[in-house]
C-alpha positions as CSV (number, residue, x, y, z in Angstrom):
1,X,0.0,0.0,0.0
2,X,1.2,3.5,-0.9
3,X,-0.1,6.8,0.5
4,X,0.4,10.0,-1.4
5,X,-0.5,13.4,0.1
6,X,-0.2,17.0,-1.1
7,X,-1.3,20.5,-0.3
8,X,-1.9,23.4,-2.6
9,X,-3.0,27.0,-2.2
10,X,-5.3,28.7,-4.7
11,X,-5.1,32.5,-4.8
12,X,-8.9,32.6,-5.1
13,X,-11.8,32.6,-2.6
14,X,-13.4,29.3,-1.6
15,X,-16.7,30.1,-3.5
16,X,-14.8,30.5,-6.8
17,X,-12.7,27.4,-6.4
18,X,-15.7,25.3,-5.3
19,X,-17.6,26.5,-8.4
20,X,-14.6,25.7,-10.6
21,X,-14.4,22.2,-9.2
22,X,-17.8,21.4,-10.6
23,X,-16.8,22.6,-14.0
24,X,-13.3,21.1,-14.0
25,X,-14.0,18.5,-16.7
26,X,-13.5,18.5,-19.6
27,X,-10.5,20.7,-19.9
28,X,-7.3,20.8,-22.1
29,X,-5.0,20.0,-19.2
30,X,-6.6,16.7,-18.2
31,X,-7.5,15.1,-21.6
32,X,-7.5,11.6,-19.9
33,X,-10.8,12.5,-18.2
34,X,-13.4,12.3,-20.9
35,X,-16.7,12.8,-19.0
36,X,-18.7,13.0,-15.8
37,X,-22.3,11.9,-15.3
38,X,-24.4,12.7,-12.2
39,X,-25.9,9.6,-10.7
40,X,-27.6,11.2,-7.7
41,X,-27.8,14.6,-6.1
42,X,-29.6,15.7,-3.0
43,X,-29.5,18.3,-0.2
44,X,-29.6,17.0,3.4
45,X,-29.6,19.5,6.3
46,X,-28.1,22.2,4.1
47,X,-25.4,19.9,2.7
48,X,-25.2,19.1,-1.0
49,X,-24.5,15.5,-1.7
50,X,-23.5,14.4,-5.2
51,X,-22.6,11.1,-6.7
52,X,-20.9,11.2,-10.1
53,X,-19.5,8.6,-12.5
54,X,-16.2,9.7,-13.9
55,X,-15.0,8.3,-17.3
56,X,-11.3,8.3,-18.1
57,X,-8.4,6.7,-19.9
58,X,-5.7,5.3,-17.7
59,X,-3.1,4.4,-20.3
60,X,-1.3,1.5,-18.6
61,X,1.9,0.2,-20.3
62,X,1.5,-3.2,-22.1
63,X,3.3,-5.2,-19.4
64,X,0.7,-3.9,-16.8
65,X,-2.2,-4.7,-19.2
66,X,-0.8,-8.2,-19.5
67,X,-1.2,-8.6,-15.7
68,X,-4.5,-6.9,-15.0
69,X,-6.2,-6.6,-18.4
70,X,-7.1,-3.7,-20.6
71,X,-10.0,-1.3,-20.9
72,X,-10.6,1.5,-23.4
73,X,-12.5,3.5,-20.8
74,X,-12.1,3.3,-17.1
75,X,-14.7,4.3,-14.6
76,X,-14.6,5.7,-11.1
77,X,-17.2,6.6,-8.5
78,X,-17.0,10.1,-7.1
79,X,-19.0,11.2,-4.0
80,X,-18.9,14.7,-2.8
81,X,-20.2,16.9,0.0
82,X,-20.5,20.7,-0.1
83,X,-21.0,22.5,3.3
84,X,-21.8,26.1,2.4
85,X,-22.1,27.2,6.0
86,X,-18.7,25.7,6.8
87,X,-17.2,26.7,3.4
88,X,-16.0,23.2,2.9
89,X,-16.0,20.8,-0.1
90,X,-15.0,17.2,0.1
91,X,-14.6,14.8,-2.9
92,X,-13.9,11.1,-2.5
93,X,-13.2,9.0,-5.6
94,X,-12.7,5.2,-5.9
95,X,-11.9,3.3,-9.1
96,X,-14.5,0.8,-10.4
97,X,-12.5,-0.6,-13.3
98,X,-9.7,-3.1,-12.3
99,X,-11.0,-3.1,-8.7
100,X,-10.2,-6.8,-8.5
101,X,-6.5,-5.9,-8.5
102,X,-6.2,-2.2,-7.9
103,X,-7.8,0.1,-5.3
104,X,-7.2,3.8,-5.6
105,X,-9.0,5.8,-2.9
106,X,-8.5,9.6,-3.4
107,X,-9.8,12.4,-1.2
108,X,-9.8,16.1,-2.0
109,X,-10.8,18.7,0.6
110,X,-11.2,22.4,-0.3
111,X,-11.4,24.9,2.6
112,X,-10.6,28.6,3.1
113,X,-6.9,29.2,3.9
114,X,-6.6,29.4,7.7
115,X,-4.7,32.7,7.7
116,X,-6.0,34.3,4.5
117,X,-9.8,33.8,3.8
118,X,-9.3,35.3,0.3
119,X,-7.4,32.1,-0.6
120,X,-8.3,28.4,-0.7
121,X,-6.4,25.5,0.7
122,X,-6.6,22.1,-1.1
123,X,-5.6,19.0,0.8
124,X,-5.3,15.9,-1.3
125,X,-4.6,12.3,-0.4
126,X,-4.5,9.0,-2.3
127,X,-4.2,5.5,-0.9
128,X,-3.1,3.0,-3.6
129,X,-3.3,-0.7,-3.1
130,X,-2.3,-3.4,-5.6
131,X,-2.9,-7.1,-4.9
132,X,-3.2,-10.5,-6.6
133,X,-0.6,-9.7,-9.3
134,X,3.2,-9.8,-9.6
135,X,5.3,-6.6,-9.2
136,X,2.9,-5.2,-6.6
137,X,5.2,-2.6,-5.2
138,X,6.3,-1.5,-8.6
139,X,2.8,-1.0,-9.8
140,X,1.9,0.9,-6.7
141,X,4.8,3.3,-7.3
142,X,3.7,3.6,-11.0
143,X,0.2,4.6,-9.9
144,X,1.3,7.0,-7.2
145,X,3.6,8.8,-9.7
146,X,0.7,9.0,-12.2
147,X,-1.5,10.5,-9.5
148,X,1.1,13.1,-8.6
149,X,1.5,14.0,-12.3
150,X,-2.3,14.2,-12.7
151,X,-2.6,16.4,-9.6
152,X,-0.4,19.0,-11.2
153,X,-2.5,18.9,-14.3
154,X,-5.6,19.2,-12.2
155,X,-4.4,22.4,-10.6
156,X,-3.6,23.9,-14.0
157,X,-7.1,22.8,-15.1
158,X,-8.6,24.6,-12.0
159,X,-6.8,27.8,-12.9
160,X,-8.0,27.5,-16.5
161,X,-11.7,27.0,-15.4
162,X,-11.4,30.0,-12.9
163,X,-10.1,32.2,-15.7
164,X,-12.9,31.1,-17.9
165,X,-15.4,31.9,-15.1
166,X,-13.9,35.3,-14.6
167,X,-14.2,36.0,-18.4
168,X,-17.8,34.9,-18.3
169,X,-18.5,37.3,-15.4
170,X,-16.8,40.2,-17.3
171,X,-18.8,39.4,-20.4
172,X,-22.0,39.3,-18.4
173,X,-21.1,42.6,-16.7
174,X,-20.3,44.2,-20.1
175,X,-23.6,43.0,-21.5
176,X,-25.5,44.2,-18.4
177,X,-23.8,47.7,-18.7
178,X,-24.7,47.8,-22.4
179,X,-28.3,47.0,-21.6
180,X,-28.5,49.6,-18.9
181,X,-26.9,52.2,-21.2
182,X,-29.3,51.3,-24.0
183,X,-32.2,51.5,-21.6
184,X,-31.0,54.9,-20.3
185,X,-30.6,56.2,-23.8
186,X,-34.1,55.0,-24.7
187,X,-35.5,56.5,-21.5
188,X,-33.8,59.8,-22.3
189,X,-35.1,59.7,-25.8
190,X,-38.7,59.0,-24.6
191,X,-38.4,61.8,-22.0
192,X,-37.1,64.2,-24.6
193,X,-39.8,63.3,-27.1
194,X,-42.5,63.6,-24.3
195,X,-41.1,67.0,-23.3
196,X,-41.1,68.2,-26.9
197,X,-44.7,66.9,-27.3
198,X,-45.8,68.7,-24.1
199,X,-44.1,71.9,-25.3
200,X,-45.9,71.6,-28.6
201,X,-49.2,71.1,-26.9
202,X,-48.6,74.0,-24.6
203,X,-47.7,76.3,-27.5
204,X,-50.8,75.2,-29.4
205,X,-52.9,75.7,-26.3
206,X,-51.5,79.2,-25.8
207,X,-52.0,80.0,-29.4
208,X,-55.6,78.8,-29.2
209,X,-56.2,81.0,-26.2
210,X,-54.7,83.9,-27.9
211,X,-56.9,83.3,-31.0
212,X,-60.0,83.0,-28.7
213,X,-59.1,86.3,-27.0
214,X,-58.5,88.0,-30.3
215,X,-61.8,86.8,-31.6
216,X,-63.6,88.1,-28.5
217,X,-62.0,91.5,-28.8
218,X,-62.9,91.6,-32.5
219,X,-66.5,90.8,-31.7
220,X,-66.6,93.5,-29.0
221,X,-65.4,96.1,-31.5
222,X,-68.0,95.2,-34.0
223,X,-70.8,95.7,-31.5
224,X,-69.7,99.3,-31.0
């Protein structure tokens, strides 16, 4: 059995990182992960529980495939909990493919940084166990190194997703500003048109009153 642990600090608040974690796949940095499907999702006592099926390509060397077999697509079960009140997100993943010989239990925990709440701390742990085949220790080292490599790619993917989210927010803000500016211009045009119409009506009313007064004065002179 091999245990691999790691910590990483994201220079982004927890809410941003947690949102990015949901939209992590697919991404150009982790091409091995080809899809995720939600099996179940529910909220219990304010905690969001989600069960997803993760599809990926492991890419074992030929000698390893000769020992444990081969599969074009490998599957893993991911169960997560999101505690909004505690600002904590936990994801636990276990492989389903090759589980007769290999067990990879991986846990990721996202929490606010203890000294800087504007940052997020990621604690990651993987327990790798290989049994029932030769070269057990060698295969455990191989899997652990692969997990470490994928963890680095995963962090790059998170930054990629966060940048994408920030760009979407900017586009939304820009679109909102454009709508507000257009609405303001339209309102100003309506106000200007209404004011002009009111001025025209006032001028016509004044002219009508003047005509009536002139007509009355003319009638008075005729009587005399």
